[in-house]
N, CA, C and O atoms as a MOPAC input file, in Angstrom:
PM7 MOZYME 1SCF
protein

 N    -28.92100 1     7.61600 1    11.15100 1
 C    -28.68400 1     6.95400 1     9.68900 1
 C    -27.40800 1     6.22400 1    11.06900 1
 O    -26.35900 1     6.85200 1    11.21000 1
 N    -27.55900 1     5.40100 1    11.64000 1
 C    -24.96100 1     5.38100 1    12.61700 1
 C    -24.90600 1     4.54500 1    11.38200 1
 O    -25.51100 1     4.06600 1    10.42300 1
 N    -23.88500 1     4.67300 1    11.97500 1
 C    -22.58900 1     3.72400 1    10.87200 1
 C    -21.90900 1     2.75400 1    10.84000 1
 O    -21.10900 1     2.35900 1     9.99100 1
 N    -22.33300 1     2.20700 1    12.11200 1
 C    -22.03700 1     1.00500 1    13.08000 1
 C    -20.74400 1     0.41500 1    12.22900 1
 O    -20.80600 1    -0.47800 1    11.38400 1
 N    -19.24600 1     1.31600 1    12.76600 1
 C    -18.03000 1     0.95000 1    12.03000 1
 C    -18.05900 1     0.71900 1    10.42900 1
 O    -17.59400 1    -0.26000 1     9.84600 1
 N    -18.75100 1     1.90900 1     9.80600 1
 C    -18.43200 1     2.06800 1     8.23200 1
 C    -16.89300 1     3.13000 1     8.44800 1
 O    -16.73500 1     3.54200 1     9.59700 1
 N    -16.15900 1     3.41500 1     7.73000 1
 C    -15.64900 1     4.24900 1     7.52200 1
 C    -15.38700 1     5.10100 1     6.12400 1
 O    -14.73700 1     6.12100 1     5.89500 1
 N    -16.24200 1     4.16000 1     5.23600 1
 C    -16.61300 1     4.83400 1     4.18400 1
 C    -17.55500 1     4.56800 1     3.27100 1
 O    -18.21700 1     3.71900 1     3.86800 1
 N    -18.24100 1     4.76800 1     1.87000 1
 C    -19.40300 1     4.38200 1     1.37500 1
 C    -19.07000 1     5.54700 1    -0.22000 1
 O    -19.11200 1     6.73100 1    -0.55400 1
 N    -18.69100 1     3.95100 1    -0.85400 1
 C    -18.82500 1     4.30200 1    -2.29400 1
 C    -20.18300 1     4.70200 1    -3.41500 1
 O    -20.91900 1     3.85100 1    -3.91300 1
 N    -20.28100 1     6.12900 1    -3.64000 1
 C    -21.29400 1     6.51500 1    -4.66400 1
 C    -20.65800 1     6.16500 1    -5.54700 1
 O    -19.59800 1     6.72500 1    -5.82800 1
 N    -21.27700 1     4.84500 1    -6.42000 1
 C    -20.63400 1     4.73000 1    -7.27300 1
 C    -22.10500 1     4.90000 1    -8.88200 1
 O    -23.28600 1     4.56600 1    -8.97800 1
 N    -20.76100 1     5.81900 1   -10.13800 1
 C    -22.34800 1     6.02800 1   -10.64900 1
 C    -23.58200 1     6.59200 1   -11.46400 1
 O    -24.12500 1     6.50700 1   -12.56600 1
 N    -23.73300 1     7.51200 1    -9.67000 1
 C    -25.38700 1     8.01000 1    -9.76100 1
 C    -24.49600 1     9.16800 1   -10.36200 1
 O    -23.27700 1     9.10800 1   -10.52500 1
 N    -25.42000 1    10.35800 1   -10.69700 1
 C    -25.57500 1    11.20900 1   -11.46000 1
 C    -25.38500 1    12.44700 1   -10.71200 1
 O    -25.23900 1    12.21400 1    -9.51200 1
 N    -25.32200 1    14.03800 1   -11.10200 1
 C    -25.05400 1    14.97200 1    -9.62000 1
 C    -25.68300 1    14.89900 1    -8.55500 1
 O    -25.07000 1    14.66000 1    -7.51400 1
 N    -27.17000 1    15.10300 1    -8.56100 1
 C    -28.25600 1    15.02100 1    -8.25800 1
 C    -27.80200 1    13.79200 1    -6.88300 1
 O    -27.31200 1    13.78500 1    -5.75300 1
 N    -28.27300 1    13.00600 1    -7.75200 1
 C    -28.54800 1    11.94300 1    -6.55100 1
 C    -27.20400 1    11.50900 1    -5.31900 1
 O    -27.39300 1    10.86700 1    -4.28600 1
 N    -25.80800 1    12.09700 1    -5.82400 1
 C    -25.10200 1    12.35400 1    -5.00300 1
 C    -24.63400 1    13.31900 1    -4.70800 1
 O    -23.44600 1    13.50800 1    -4.44500 1
 N    -25.83700 1    14.38200 1    -4.70500 1
 C    -26.00100 1    15.55200 1    -3.95200 1
 C    -27.02800 1    15.02000 1    -2.83600 1
 O    -27.03000 1    15.38800 1    -1.66200 1
 N    -28.05400 1    13.92200 1    -3.52200 1
 C    -28.89100 1    13.57600 1    -1.89700 1
 C    -28.53400 1    12.91600 1    -1.15500 1
 O    -28.89700 1    12.86800 1     0.02100 1
 N    -27.24300 1    11.85300 1    -2.02700 1
 C    -26.44200 1    10.60000 1    -0.81900 1
 C    -25.86700 1    11.41800 1     0.57000 1
 O    -26.14200 1    11.50000 1     1.76700 1
 N    -24.74200 1    12.04300 1    -0.54500 1
 C    -24.40300 1    13.22900 1     0.99400 1
 C    -24.45100 1    14.13700 1     2.06800 1
 O    -23.76900 1    14.63000 1     2.96700 1
 N    -26.29600 1    14.12500 1     1.23200 1
 C    -26.50000 1    15.02000 1     2.87700 1
 C    -27.49300 1    13.31000 1     3.53700 1
 O    -27.26100 1    12.87800 1     4.66600 1
 N    -28.14200 1    12.86600 1     2.93200 1
 C    -28.53300 1    11.51300 1     2.92600 1
 C    -27.67800 1    10.63300 1     5.13200 1
 O    -28.17200 1    10.35900 1     6.22500 1
 N    -26.19500 1    10.59800 1     4.44100 1
 C    -24.69400 1    10.07200 1     4.86900 1
 C    -25.21200 1    10.93300 1     6.17400 1
 O    -25.71900 1    10.50400 1     7.21100 1
 N    -24.78600 1    12.90200 1     5.61000 1
 C    -25.20900 1    13.76300 1     6.93700 1
 C    -23.70100 1    13.45100 1     7.64500 1
 O    -23.56200 1    13.45900 1     8.86800 1
 N    -22.49000 1    13.14900 1     6.61800 1
 C    -20.65900 1    13.10800 1     7.70700 1
 C    -21.28100 1    12.11600 1     9.17400 1
 O    -21.06900 1    12.65600 1    10.26000 1
 N    -22.03100 1    10.69800 1     9.21000 1
 C    -21.26500 1    10.20200 1    10.08800 1
 C    -20.37000 1     9.14700 1     9.79500 1
 O    -19.98300 1     8.41400 1    10.70400 1
 N    -19.87800 1     8.93500 1     8.24500 1
 C    -19.03300 1     8.44800 1     7.83400 1
 C    -18.63600 1     9.27500 1     6.59300 1
 O    -19.47100 1    10.15900 1     6.40000 1
 N    -17.13300 1     9.28200 1     5.23400 1
 C    -16.64700 1     9.39500 1     4.93400 1
 C    -17.64900 1     9.63200 1     3.46400 1
 O    -18.61700 1     8.87400 1     3.51100 1
 N    -17.63100 1    10.47200 1     2.23200 1
 C    -17.71300 1     9.44800 1     0.71800 1
 C    -17.27200 1     9.44700 1     0.01600 1
 O    -16.37100 1    10.28300 1     0.08200 1
 N    -17.29600 1     8.89400 1    -0.93700 1
 C    -15.92800 1     8.61000 1    -1.98500 1
 C    -17.17300 1     8.80700 1    -3.44500 1
 O    -18.16200 1     8.11600 1    -3.20000 1
 N    -17.22600 1     9.10600 1    -3.98700 1
 C    -17.84600 1     9.63600 1    -5.75200 1
 C    -17.17600 1     8.17000 1    -7.04300 1
 O    -16.11400 1     7.68700 1    -6.64900 1
 N    -17.54600 1     7.74500 1    -7.96500 1
 C    -16.84600 1     7.14800 1    -8.63600 1
 C    -17.28700 1     7.18900 1    -9.90500 1
 O    -17.88300 1     8.24100 1   -10.13900 1
 N    -17.19800 1     6.18100 1   -11.13800 1
 C    -18.33100 1     5.96300 1   -11.89000 1
 C    -18.31700 1     6.78800 1   -12.86000 1
 O    -18.76700 1     7.87000 1   -12.48200 1
 N    -17.91000 1     6.79100 1   -14.30400 1
 C    -17.47000 1     8.35500 1   -15.42900 1
 C    -17.31600 1     9.09000 1   -14.65600 1
 O    -18.39600 1     9.58800 1   -14.33500 1
 N    -16.45800 1     9.50100 1   -14.09200 1
 C    -15.66900 1    10.92300 1   -13.90400 1
 C    -14.59600 1    11.69600 1   -14.33600 1
 O    -13.44400 1    11.42300 1   -13.99700 1
 N    -14.90800 1    12.75700 1   -15.14600 1
 C    -13.17500 1    12.43600 1   -16.26300 1
 C    -13.02100 1    13.95200 1   -15.55100 1
 O    -13.75400 1    14.50700 1   -14.73100 1
 N    -11.74500 1    14.41200 1   -16.20700 1
 C    -11.70200 1    16.18300 1   -16.56200 1
 C    -12.81500 1    17.03400 1   -16.33900 1
 O    -12.99100 1    17.94700 1   -15.53200 1
 N    -13.63800 1    16.46800 1   -17.35700 1
 C    -14.61600 1    17.58500 1   -17.61200 1
 C    -16.09100 1    17.73800 1   -16.20700 1
 O    -16.88800 1    18.63600 1   -15.93800 1
 N    -15.79300 1    16.12900 1   -15.54500 1
 C    -16.55500 1    16.13800 1   -14.26200 1
 C    -16.05400 1    16.47400 1   -12.52300 1
 O    -16.56000 1    16.46200 1   -11.40000 1
 N    -14.84100 1    16.73900 1   -13.12900 1
 C    -14.81800 1    16.07600 1   -11.57200 1
 C    -14.99500 1    17.11300 1   -10.18400 1
 O    -14.96800 1    16.84100 1    -8.98400 1
 N    -15.26600 1    18.96300 1   -11.21600 1
 C    -15.94700 1    19.58200 1   -10.20200 1
 C    -17.19100 1    19.40200 1    -9.70000 1
 O    -17.59600 1    19.43300 1    -8.53800 1
 N    -17.81400 1    19.18800 1   -10.85800 1
 C    -19.50600 1    19.44800 1   -10.26500 1
 C    -18.82500 1    18.58100 1    -9.21000 1
 O    -18.52400 1    18.92100 1    -8.06500 1
 N    -18.59400 1    17.13800 1    -9.93200 1
 C    -18.73100 1    16.09800 1    -8.93300 1
 C    -18.11900 1    16.44000 1    -6.94900 1
 O    -18.91300 1    16.15600 1    -6.05300 1
 N    -17.25300 1    16.80400 1    -6.73100 1
 C    -16.82400 1    18.08600 1    -5.52300 1
 C    -17.55100 1    19.14600 1    -5.31200 1
 O    -17.19700 1    19.83500 1    -4.35500 1
 N    -18.78400 1    19.61400 1    -6.12500 1
 C    -19.42700 1    20.51800 1    -5.60000 1
 C    -19.82300 1    19.99400 1    -5.19200 1
 O    -20.48400 1    20.65400 1    -4.39000 1
 N    -20.12800 1    18.39300 1    -4.97000 1
 C    -21.71200 1    17.70500 1    -4.38500 1
 C    -21.83800 1    17.21100 1    -2.50600 1
 O    -22.70500 1    16.88000 1    -1.69800 1
 N    -20.08500 1    17.48400 1    -2.57300 1
 C    -20.60200 1    17.47200 1    -0.81900 1
 C    -19.26300 1    16.37700 1    -0.93500 1
 O    -19.03000 1    16.13000 1     0.24800 1
 N    -18.52200 1    15.79600 1    -1.55600 1
 C    -17.81600 1    14.20900 1    -1.18700 1
 C    -16.43500 1    14.47100 1    -0.60400 1
 O    -15.64000 1    15.39700 1    -0.76100 1
 N    -16.40500 1    13.21500 1     0.21100 1
 C    -14.89900 1    13.28400 1     0.48300 1
 C    -13.65300 1    13.38200 1    -0.56600 1
 O    -12.95000 1    14.33300 1    -0.90900 1
 N    -13.68000 1    11.61900 1    -1.03700 1
 C    -12.98600 1    11.35700 1    -2.17900 1
 C    -13.85900 1    11.49700 1    -3.33300 1
 O    -15.07700 1    11.60200 1    -3.18600 1
 N    -13.30500 1    11.50200 1    -4.46600 1
 C    -13.49400 1    11.15200 1    -6.06100 1
 C    -12.07700 1    10.07600 1    -6.49100 1
 O    -10.92900 1     9.95900 1    -6.06100 1
 N    -12.99300 1     9.33300 1    -7.69900 1
 C    -11.19500 1     8.09900 1    -7.57600 1
 C    -12.43800 1     8.28200 1    -9.13600 1
 O    -13.62300 1     8.53000 1    -9.35700 1
 N    -11.16600 1     7.96000 1    -9.87100 1
 C    -11.57500 1     8.53400 1   -11.54400 1
 C    -10.37000 1     7.43700 1   -12.76400 1
 O     -9.20500 1     7.49100 1   -13.15700 1
 N    -11.50900 1     6.59600 1   -12.93600 1
 C    -11.01600 1     5.73900 1   -14.22500 1
 C    -10.35700 1     6.21500 1   -15.60600 1
 O     -9.73100 1     5.47800 1   -16.36900 1
 N    -10.56400 1     7.33200 1   -15.75600 1
 C    -10.35000 1     7.90900 1   -17.38300 1
 C     -8.93600 1     8.01700 1   -16.74000 1
 O     -8.09700 1     7.58000 1   -17.52800 1
 N     -8.43800 1     8.41600 1   -15.66900 1
 C     -7.18300 1     8.67400 1   -15.90300 1
 C     -5.59000 1     7.67500 1   -15.85900 1
 O     -4.38800 1     7.81800 1   -15.63500 1
 N     -6.66400 1     6.56200 1   -16.26600 1
 C     -6.14700 1     5.35600 1   -16.32400 1
 C     -6.56000 1     4.65300 1   -18.46900 1
 O     -6.28400 1     4.07500 1   -19.52000 1
 N     -7.05100 1     5.11400 1   -17.94600 1
 C     -7.90300 1     4.05400 1   -19.12400 1
 C     -7.11500 1     4.19900 1   -20.28500 1
 O     -6.36200 1     3.26200 1   -20.55000 1
 N     -7.14200 1     5.78900 1   -21.49900 1
 C     -6.47900 1     5.80900 1   -22.76300 1
 C     -5.23300 1     5.86800 1   -21.90200 1
 O     -5.44600 1     6.94200 1   -21.33900 1
 N     -4.03400 1     5.42400 1   -21.40300 1
 C     -2.53600 1     5.50200 1   -21.27500 1
 C     -2.53300 1     4.20100 1   -22.42800 1
 O     -3.34000 1     3.36200 1   -22.83000 1
 N     -1.38000 1     4.51400 1   -22.63900 1
 C     -0.38500 1     3.44000 1   -23.63500 1
 C      0.49300 1     3.39100 1   -22.37000 1
 O      0.59400 1     3.94400 1   -21.27500 1
 N      1.44400 1     1.82100 1   -23.58300 1
 C      2.16300 1     1.65100 1   -22.31100 1
 C      3.24500 1     1.88200 1   -23.24000 1
 O      3.16800 1     2.25200 1   -24.41200 1
 N      4.81100 1     1.46400 1   -22.17400 1
 C      5.78900 1     1.69600 1   -22.91000 1
 C      6.78500 1     1.13200 1   -22.21700 1
 O      7.13300 1     1.38100 1   -21.06300 1
 N      7.48300 1    -0.09200 1   -23.42000 1
 C      8.39400 1    -0.98600 1   -22.32400 1
 C     10.03500 1    -0.38400 1   -21.75400 1
 O     11.05300 1    -0.47900 1   -22.44000 1
 N      9.98700 1     0.13800 1   -20.57000 1
 C     11.25100 1     0.80300 1   -20.82400 1
 C     12.51000 1     0.03600 1   -20.26600 1
 O     13.61700 1     0.31700 1   -19.80400 1
 N     11.93600 1    -0.81600 1   -20.48400 1
 C     13.37800 1    -2.23900 1   -18.78100 1
 C     14.81700 1    -2.30700 1   -20.10000 1
 O     15.20400 1    -1.55300 1   -20.99300 1
 N     15.13400 1    -3.32100 1   -19.69500 1
 C     17.06400 1    -3.13700 1   -20.36400 1
 C     16.95500 1    -4.73100 1   -21.13600 1
 O     18.01100 1    -5.21800 1   -21.54100 1
 N     16.35700 1    -5.09100 1   -21.22100 1
 C     16.29000 1    -6.79300 1   -22.55300 1
 C     17.78000 1    -6.58500 1   -23.05200 1
 O     18.91900 1    -6.85300 1   -22.67100 1
 N     17.09300 1    -5.90900 1   -24.20400 1
 C     18.17200 1    -5.48300 1   -25.57400 1
 C     19.37100 1    -5.51900 1   -25.26300 1
 O     20.31300 1    -5.88100 1   -25.96800 1
 N     19.38200 1    -5.04600 1   -23.91000 1
 C     20.93700 1    -4.12500 1   -24.08700 1
 C     21.80300 1    -5.99500 1   -23.55100 1
 O     23.02600 1    -6.10800 1   -23.46700 1

């Protein structure tokens, strides 16, 4: 497999085993990123699959906003 200018491949919504296989198939020819269903409980297992980057939406999915503007003054 040649990368033909591909910088990074997103491995999205893969389980651990499939992520490990994908990283192996890519073989370091470009960077890899894993995302989809990754949270604080699963992040270590995905990191152990050998990906270069991990994205986790769970960091922002349950955050409540708070308006700290000074409009009321």
